[in-house]
C-alpha positions in Angstrom: 153.3 96.8 -36.9 151.8 97.9 -33.6 149.9 101.1 -33.1 149.7 103.0 -29.8 146.2 104.2 -29.2 147.1 105.4 -25.7 147.9 108.9 -27.2 150.5 109.5 -24.6 153.1 107.0 -25.8 155.5 105.6 -23.2 154.1 107.8 -20.5 151.2 105.3 -20.1 153.7 102.7 -18.8 154.9 105.2 -16.2 151.5 105.5 -14.4 150.3 103.9 -11.2 146.6 104.1 -10.6 146.4 107.0 -13.1 149.3 108.9 -11.5 152.6 109.4 -13.3 155.5 107.9 -11.5 157.4 111.1 -11.6 154.7 112.7 -9.5 155.6 110.4 -6.7 159.2 111.8 -6.9 157.7 115.2 -6.8 155.6 114.2 -3.8 158.8 113.2 -2.0 160.3 116.6 -2.8 157.1 118.4 -1.6 157.1 116.5 1.7 160.8 117.1 2.4 160.7 120.8 1.5 157.2 121.8 2.8 157.0 121.6 6.6 153.2 121.7 6.5 153.0 118.6 4.2 155.7 116.9 6.3 153.7 117.7 9.5 150.5 116.3 7.9 152.2 113.1 6.8 153.8 112.6 10.2 150.4 113.1 12.0 148.6 110.7 9.7 151.3 108.0 10.0 151.5 108.4 13.8 147.7 108.1 14.3 147.4 105.2 11.8 150.2 103.3 13.6 148.6 104.0 17.0 145.3 102.7 15.7 146.7 99.6 14.2 148.8 98.6 17.2 146.5 99.9 19.9 146.0 96.5 21.5 149.8 96.1 21.8 150.6 99.7 22.7 147.7 100.6 25.1 148.9 100.1 28.7 145.5 99.2 30.0 142.1 97.7 28.9 140.3 100.8 27.6 137.0 99.7 29.1 138.4 98.5 32.5 136.8 100.6 35.3 138.5 101.4 38.6 136.3 103.8 40.5 138.9 104.3 43.2 141.3 105.9 40.7 140.5 109.3 39.1 143.6 111.4 38.6 144.7 114.3 36.5 147.4 114.0 33.8 150.9 113.4 35.1 153.9 112.2 33.1 155.3 110.6 36.2 152.2 108.5 37.0 150.9 105.2 35.6 148.3 107.2 33.7 150.1 110.0 31.9 146.9 111.4 30.3 144.9 110.9 33.5 141.8 108.8 33.9 138.1 109.6 33.4 135.3 109.7 36.0 135.1 105.8 35.8 138.8 105.4 36.4 139.5 104.3 32.9 142.9 105.1 31.4 142.5 107.9 28.9 145.7 107.1 26.9 144.4 103.6 26.3 140.9 104.9 25.3 142.5 107.5 23.0 144.5 104.8 21.1 141.5 102.5 20.7 139.3 105.5 19.9 141.7 106.2 17.0 140.8 102.8 15.5 137.1 103.6 15.2 137.6 107.2 14.0 140.1 106.3 11.3 138.4 103.1 10.2 135.0 104.8 9.9 136.6 107.9 8.2 138.5 105.8 5.6 135.6 103.4 5.0 133.2 106.3 4.5 135.5 108.0 2.0 136.1 104.7 0.2 132.3 104.3 -0.3 132.0 107.9 -1.5 134.9 107.5 -3.9 133.6 104.3 -5.4 130.0 105.4 -5.9 131.0 109.0 -6.8 133.6 108.0 -9.4 131.1 105.5 -11.0 128.5 108.2 -11.3 130.9 110.8 -12.5 132.4 108.5 -15.1 129.0 107.6 -16.5 127.8 111.2 -16.5 131.0 112.7 -18.0 131.6 110.0 -20.6 128.1 109.4 -22.0 126.7 112.9 -21.5 123.2 113.7 -22.7 120.2 112.5 -20.7 122.4 110.2 -18.6 124.5 113.2 -17.5 121.5 115.3 -16.8 119.7 112.6 -14.8 122.8 111.7 -12.7 124.0 115.1 -12.0 120.6 116.5 -11.1 120.4 113.8 -8.4 123.9 114.7 -7.2 123.0 118.4 -7.1 120.0 117.7 -4.9 122.3 116.0 -2.4 124.8 118.8 -2.7 122.2 121.4 -2.0 121.3 120.1 1.4 123.6 121.1 4.3 126.0 118.2 5.1 125.2 117.5 8.7 121.5 118.0 8.3 121.5 115.4 5.4 123.4 112.9 7.6 121.0 113.3 10.5 118.0 113.1 8.2 119.2 109.8 6.6 120.0 108.3 10.0 116.5 109.3 11.3 114.9 107.6 8.2 117.0 104.5 8.7 116.3 104.4 12.4 119.7 102.8 13.3 121.4 105.3 15.5 123.5 102.7 17.3 124.8 101.0 14.1 128.3 102.0 13.2 127.9 100.4 9.8 124.9 102.5 9.0 126.7 105.7 10.2 129.7 104.8 8.0 127.5 104.2 4.9 125.5 107.4 5.6 128.6 109.6 5.8 129.9 107.9 2.7 126.7 108.6 0.7 126.6 112.3 1.6 130.2 112.6 0.4 129.3 111.2 -3.0 128.6 114.5 -4.7 132.1 115.8 -4.1 133.7 112.9 -6.0 131.0 112.7 -8.7 131.4 116.4 -9.6 135.2 116.2 -9.5 135.5 113.1 -11.7 132.9 114.3 -14.1 134.9 117.5 -14.7 138.0 115.5 -15.4 136.2 113.0 -17.7 134.7 115.9 -19.8 138.2 117.0 -20.6 139.8 113.5 -21.1 137.0 112.1 -23.3 137.9 114.7 -26.0 141.6 113.8 -26.0 143.3 112.5 -29.1 144.2 109.1 -27.6 140.6 108.5 -26.6 139.4 109.3 -30.1 142.0 107.0 -31.5 140.9 104.2 -29.2 137.3 104.6 -30.3 138.4 104.7 -34.0 140.3 101.4 -33.4 137.1 99.7 -32.5 137.5 99.5 -28.7 134.3 99.2 -26.7 133.1 102.0 -24.5 134.0 100.0 -21.4 137.4 99.3 -22.8 138.0 103.0 -23.6 136.8 104.1 -20.1 138.8 101.4 -18.3 142.1 101.7 -20.2 142.2 105.4 -21.1 139.6 107.6 -19.2 140.0 106.1 -15.7 143.8 106.1 -15.6 143.9 109.8 -16.6 141.2 111.0 -14.2 142.0 109.4 -10.9 144.8 111.7 -9.7 142.5 114.4 -8.3 140.4 111.7 -6.6 143.4 110.7 -4.5 143.8 114.3 -3.4 140.2 114.8 -2.7 139.9 111.5 -0.8 142.8 112.5 1.5 141.1 115.8 2.4 137.7 114.2 2.8 139.0 111.6 5.3 139.6 114.5 7.8 136.1 115.8 7.2 134.6 112.3 7.6 136.4 111.9 10.9 135.1 115.2 12.1 131.5 114.3 11.1 131.7 110.9 12.7 133.0 112.5 16.0 130.1 114.9 15.9 127.6 112.1 15.4 129.1 110.1 18.2 128.8 113.3 20.4 125.1 113.4 19.5 124.7 109.7 20.3 124.8 108.1 16.9 126.9 105.1 16.0 129.2 104.7 18.9 128.1 104.8 22.5 129.6 104.1 25.9 131.6 102.1 27.0 133.1 101.6 23.5 136.0 104.1 23.2 135.4 106.8 20.5 136.7 110.3 20.4 133.2 111.8 19.9 131.7 109.6 22.6 134.5 110.6 25.0 133.6 114.2 24.4 129.9 113.5 25.0 130.8 111.8 28.3 133.0 114.7 29.4 130.6 117.6 28.6 128.9 117.6 32.0 132.2 117.7 33.9 134.6 119.4 31.6 134.8 122.6 33.6 135.9 120.7 36.7 138.0 118.1 34.9 139.2 119.7 31.7 141.4 116.8 30.6 138.3 114.6 30.1 137.6 116.6 26.9 141.0 118.0 26.1 142.6 114.9 24.7 139.8 113.6 22.4 139.2 117.2 21.2 142.9 117.7 20.5 143.1 114.4 18.7 140.2 115.3 16.4 141.7 118.7 15.7 145.2 117.4 15.0 144.0 114.5 12.8 141.8 116.7 10.7 144.5 119.3 10.3 147.0 116.5 9.4 144.8 115.0 6.6 144.1 118.5 5.3 147.8 119.5 5.1 148.7 116.1 3.6 145.9 116.7 1.0 147.4 120.1 0.1 150.8 118.5 -0.4 149.3 115.8 -2.6 147.5 118.5 -4.6 150.8 120.4 -5.2 152.6 117.2 -6.3 149.9 115.3 -8.2 148.0 118.2 -9.9 147.4 116.9 -13.4 147.1 120.4 -14.8 150.7 121.2 -13.8 152.9 120.3 -16.7 156.1 120.2 -14.7 
């Protein structure tokens, strides 16, 4: 005779990464019925595809300079978004800039999610002095303004031109968001009947956490991660604008804005396209996150 210590019966077999399969069906309904979520998904997919296939889609070398060519945007020309003051094609630079912005944003959020989830799981499941020690440290990070903390860490590390350091730093300062979120979920899940049954059956703490606590706590992390990607992209662009991480001639939306700031009044299109790309991408991830929250919210019984 087999005993189900999952506590939620056959529902456990209908979960993928802690999310019930029926939630994906609801996500499809949300995207098709909510124009904001549909817009967010369309924007994210479009920019991701442009970033992945930038070498094939970009009409020119993004770093090739032609000083004799500097033209304003024109759909009928060979440079529909125009060129910058060095004669470099802005459409090509925008596509390649998307690769850096999205890659750094996704990598930073991945770092924050892994570290934050680990800290939140330990704090929420074990409680006591472990909870106090971990969460006090998290709260110290949380109390410092986001951008100031990033700049302080970069100054301490003295690696302003390292994209890897910028990515890791942005990931570290996002850790508190994930740690606090997963801890709140674990505090509720650890008292559930199926978790108590698993402990009574003799499962180790690691087994209980891996098989029961984690699968029932990750749904909100997916939502939070989607929203935080947009924030990370914005922060990375701001850091590039300030001269951290990516510098000329490497194409980056933030670096393109920094290059254009001295001539933007005379040549508005230098700053228009990278600024618009940052805005639309951040809004796209935010709207997609809102759609995911509506579809995957674990507190919604429907």
